C-alpha positions in Angstrom: -51.8 49.5 -42.6 -51.8 49.2 -38.7 -49.6 51.0 -37.2 -46.3 49.6 -35.7 -45.5 50.7 -32.1 -43.1 48.7 -30.5 -43.5 48.1 -27.3 -41.0 50.6 -25.1 -41.5 48.6 -22.0 -40.0 45.5 -23.4 -37.0 47.3 -25.2 -33.9 46.6 -23.3 -31.1 48.7 -24.4 -28.4 46.2 -24.0 -26.5 46.8 -27.4 -23.0 46.9 -25.5 -20.4 47.2 -28.1 -17.5 46.0 -27.5 -15.0 46.9 -30.4 -11.9 45.3 -31.7 -10.2 45.8 -35.2 -11.1 42.6 -37.5 -10.3 40.7 -41.1 -14.2 41.1 -41.8 -15.3 44.5 -42.7 -18.1 45.5 -40.1 -18.4 41.7 -38.0 -21.0 41.6 -35.4 -20.3 38.7 -32.3 -23.2 37.5 -30.4 -22.4 36.9 -26.9 -26.1 36.6 -25.9 -28.0 33.7 -25.3 -30.3 34.5 -27.9 -30.4 33.7 -31.7 -30.9 37.1 -32.8 -31.1 39.3 -36.5 -29.2 41.9 -37.1 -29.6 44.9 -39.4 -27.2 47.9 -40.5 -27.5 51.4 -41.9 -25.4 53.1 -43.6 -24.7 56.9 -44.1 -24.1 57.7 -47.6 -24.3 60.7 -49.8 -27.1 62.3 -47.2 -29.6 59.1 -47.0 -29.7 56.0 -45.0 -29.1 52.5 -46.9 -30.5 49.9 -44.6 -30.1 46.2 -44.7 -31.1 43.2 -42.9 -31.6 40.7 -41.5 -28.3 39.0 -40.9 -28.5 35.9 -38.6 -26.1 34.9 -35.9 -26.2 32.5 -33.4 -25.0 32.3 -29.6 -21.3 32.3 -29.6 -20.7 32.9 -33.3 -19.7 35.8 -35.4 -21.0 37.5 -39.0 -20.5 39.5 -41.5 -23.0 42.4 -41.7 -21.4 44.9 -43.8 -18.9 43.2 -46.5 -17.2 46.3 -48.5 -14.5 48.3 -46.7 -16.1 50.7 -44.2 -15.2 54.2 -45.9 -19.1 55.7 -45.2 -19.1 58.7 -42.8 -21.2 56.6 -40.1 -22.9 53.2 -39.6 -25.5 51.9 -37.3 -26.9 48.8 -35.9 -30.4 47.3 -34.6 -30.6 43.7 -33.4 -34.1 41.6 -32.6 -34.0 38.0 -30.6 -35.7 35.6 -33.0 -39.1 34.9 -32.8 -38.5 31.3 -31.3 -38.9 32.9 -27.9 -41.9 33.0 -25.9 -42.8 36.4 -24.4 -41.6 39.9 -25.4 -39.1 40.3 -27.9 -35.5 41.5 -27.2 -34.1 44.5 -28.6 -30.7 46.1 -28.9 -30.6 49.3 -30.5 -30.0 53.0 -29.8 -31.9 56.3 -30.7 -31.2 56.7 -34.3 -34.8 56.1 -36.1 -34.2 54.2 -39.6 -36.4 52.5 -41.7 -36.9 48.1 -41.3 -38.8 45.9 -42.7 -40.0 42.3 -41.5 -38.5 40.0 -44.3 -34.9 40.3 -45.8 -34.3 43.5 -47.3 -32.5 46.6 -48.1 -33.5 49.9 -48.4 -32.7 53.7 -50.2 -34.2 55.1 -46.9 -36.8 57.6 -46.9 -37.3 60.1 -43.8 -38.2 57.6 -40.9 -41.8 59.1 -41.1 -42.2 57.6 -44.5 -41.1 54.1 -43.4 -44.3 52.9 -44.3 -44.7 54.0 -47.5 -41.7 52.0 -48.1 -43.7 48.6 -46.7 -41.4 49.2 -43.7 -41.6 50.6 -40.4 -39.2 52.4 -37.8 -36.9 50.9 -35.6 -34.2 52.4 -33.2 -30.6 51.8 -34.3 -27.3 52.2 -32.5 -24.6 54.2 -34.1 -21.2 52.1 -34.5 -18.0 54.0 -33.9 -15.4 52.7 -36.4 -13.0 55.0 -35.4 -11.6 55.4 -38.9 -10.4 51.7 -39.2 -11.6 50.0 -42.7 -12.6 46.8 -40.7 -14.2 46.3 -37.2 -16.1 44.1 -34.7 -18.6 44.5 -32.5 -20.1 42.3 -30.2 -23.5 41.6 -28.5 -23.8 41.4 -25.1 -26.8 40.7 -22.5 -27.2 41.1 -18.8 -25.7 37.9 -18.1 -21.8 37.9 -18.4 -20.6 34.6 -20.0 -16.9 33.5 -19.6 -16.3 31.7 -22.8 -18.2 31.0 -26.3 -19.0 27.5 -24.9 -20.9 28.9 -21.9 -22.6 30.9 -24.4 -23.9 28.3 -26.8 -24.5 26.4 -24.1 -26.7 29.0 -22.6 -28.4 29.5 -25.9 -29.2 25.9 -26.4 -30.6 25.8 -22.6 -32.9 28.6 -23.7 -34.6 27.2 -27.0 -35.2 24.1 -25.0 -37.2 26.2 -22.4 -38.9 27.4 -25.0 -39.9 23.8 -25.9 -41.0 23.1 -22.8 -38.1 20.9 -21.3 -37.4 21.3 -17.4 -33.6 22.5 -17.0 -32.7 23.6 -13.7 -31.7 22.4 -10.1 -28.3 20.8 -9.0 -28.9 18.3 -11.6 -28.5 21.0 -14.4 -25.9 19.6 -16.6 -27.6 16.0 -16.3 -31.4 17.6 -17.4 -29.7 19.6 -20.4 -27.9 16.4 -21.6 -31.2 13.9 -21.0 -33.1 17.1 -23.1 -30.7 17.7 -25.9 -30.7 13.7 -26.2 -34.3 13.3 -26.4 -34.7 16.4 -28.8 -32.1 15.3 -31.4 -34.1 11.7 -30.9 -37.3 13.9 -31.6 -35.8 16.0 -34.7 -33.8 12.7 -36.1 -31.0 14.9 -35.4 -27.4 12.8 -36.1 -25.4 12.3 -32.4 -22.7 14.0 -34.5 -24.6 16.8 -36.0 -22.8 20.4 -35.5 -23.7 23.1 -33.2 -25.1 24.9 -36.1 -27.4 22.2 -37.3 -28.6 21.7 -33.7 -29.6 25.7 -33.0 -31.2 25.3 -37.0 -33.2 22.2 -35.5 -34.3 23.8 -32.1 -35.4 27.4 -33.7 -37.3 25.8 -36.2 -39.3 23.9 -33.8 -39.2 26.6 -31.3 -41.0 29.1 -33.8 -43.9 26.4 -34.4 -44.1 25.8 -30.4 -43.8 29.4 -28.9 -45.5 32.5 -29.4 -44.3 35.7 -28.9 -46.2 39.0 -27.4 -48.6 40.3 -30.4 -50.0 38.9 -33.3 -47.3 37.2 -36.0 -48.3 35.7 -39.6 -46.3 33.1 -40.7 -46.1 31.9 -44.6 -45.5 28.4 -44.5 -46.7 27.8 -47.8 -44.9 26.6 -51.3 -46.5 29.0 -53.5 -44.7 32.1 -52.8 -45.8 35.3 -51.6 -49.4 35.8 -49.9 -50.9 39.0 -48.5 -52.6 39.0 -45.2 -55.3 41.1 -43.3 -56.4 41.0 -39.7 -59.5 42.8 -38.2 -59.9 43.2 -34.4 -62.9 43.3 -31.9 -63.2 44.5 -28.5 -67.1 44.6 -27.9 -68.9 45.8 -30.4 -66.2 47.8 -31.7 -64.4 46.4 -34.9 -61.8 47.3 -37.3 -59.6 45.8 -40.2 -56.1 46.5 -41.8 -54.1 44.9 -44.0 -52.4 44.1 -46.5 -49.1 42.7 -44.9 -47.3 41.3 -48.0 -45.2 37.7 -46.8 -42.7 35.6 -48.6 -42.4 32.5 -48.8 -40.9 31.4 -45.3 -41.0 34.4 -43.4 -43.0 36.0 -41.0 -44.5 39.5 -40.3 -45.6 40.9 -37.0 -49.2 42.7 -37.3 -49.4 43.3 -33.8 -46.4 43.9 -31.5 -47.9 44.9 -28.0 -49.3 41.9 -26.1 -52.9 41.4 -27.2 -55.8 42.6 -25.2 -58.4 42.0 -28.0 -61.5 40.3 -27.4 -61.0 38.5 -30.9 -58.4 38.8 -33.8 -59.7 37.4 -37.4 -57.4 36.5 -40.3 -57.8 36.7 -44.0 -55.1 35.7 -46.1 -54.7 35.1 -50.0 -52.0 33.7 -52.2 -51.2 33.6 -55.8 -54.7 32.1 -57.7 -55.8 31.5 -53.9 -57.8 34.5 -53.1 -59.1 32.7 -50.1 -56.4 30.6 -48.4 -57.5 31.9 -45.3 -61.3 33.0 -45.2 -64.3 32.6 -42.7 -67.5 33.6 -42.1 -66.8 36.9 -40.6 -67.2 40.0 -42.7 -65.3 42.8 -42.8 -64.3 45.8 -45.2 -61.0 45.7 -47.1 -59.5 47.5 -50.4 -57.2 46.4 -53.1 -54.4 48.7 -51.8 -53.7 49.1 -48.1 -56.1 50.2 -45.6 -57.5 50.6 -42.1 -61.1 50.8 -41.6 -63.1 51.2 -38.5 -66.4 49.5 -38.2 -67.4 46.1 -40.3 -70.7 47.5 -41.5 -72.0 49.0 -45.1 -68.5 48.5 -46.9 -70.1 49.4 -50.1 -71.5 52.6 -48.8 -67.9 53.5 -48.3 -66.7 52.3 -51.5 -65.2 49.3 -50.1 -65.2 45.6 -50.5 -65.8 42.7 -47.9 -64.1 39.9 -47.5 -64.6 36.8 -45.1 -62.4 36.3 -42.1 -61.5 33.3 -40.1 -61.4 33.8 -36.0 -57.9 32.6 -34.5 -57.5 31.0 -31.3 -56.1 33.9 -29.6 -58.6 34.3 -26.2 -56.3 34.4 -23.2 -53.1 34.7 -25.2 -50.7 37.7 -25.2 -49.3 36.7 -28.3 -50.2 34.2 -31.2 -48.2 33.1 -34.6 -50.7 32.4 -37.0 -49.0 29.7 -39.5 -50.4 29.6 -42.7 -49.8 26.3 -45.1 -50.7 25.4 -48.9 -54.8 24.4 -47.4 -54.9 27.4 -45.0 -54.4 28.2 -41.4 -52.4 25.3 -39.6 -53.7 24.2 -36.3 -51.7 25.4 -33.5 -48.3 23.1 -32.5 -49.2 20.7 -29.4 -46.9 21.5 -26.1 
């Protein structure tokens, strides 16, 4: 599997904890303008347990650990939704623990062996609960919002901007309200739809329209898990790697850095569909996790050969391949 190198330049350490005792066990509040997904680590009997992801919309709080906080150490990592264009935002620290792209619960091997667990290492931050059985910690960003309503308002604006709406200037409130009304009509949302319903619809639409930096693959089939492999070409140099197992309704990030490759090819297999996404370009594959340099003489290397489809990444720093029951879905029009 291709090594996952998280772009340090894009990492902004804005995990600013504002703890306070709470009724929930470990509660995380989102005072940022992003929809975030959080994962937690728990130190238990010399081993680290990690689990995720808990989705939190701007202005809301969610329980990340439900049981009483009796363990010696807790850790937290958060990342922004893939709905936003550009580099992913991260909130974390310097403790490397294992995660996965899809929802997960791992009894952690050492961080260096994350890939063996079909995962990757991410920088979690320690959470000091000061011995309390329940605790709340808060995620913030560079803008300090003076109310929950202001956080949610800015969160809605950010998603509307990701969808191509123009919201700025002296008539900010007016343009925002008109944009929300327009989006509600397009999404067939009731004028009385809740804030949660609005965020759900905005995120879903923005995920289809936006392409965060790197190369992501989303499984939108109705047939369960899919397995994906990619091939890269820079000049005459080529390589192929896989497999990413992607659950139905989930996404996997195959390349985390902004795209710099001349061409990116994709091969996807589904249940009883060995060529869900294929094409005329031939690259080497195996039945297990692989990373192969070169695209020739696959058989002499003891490898198989598969067809890959060229994806429309030219000139882009980010691309999301949406996979449906009939194969690769054409990019959404902006």
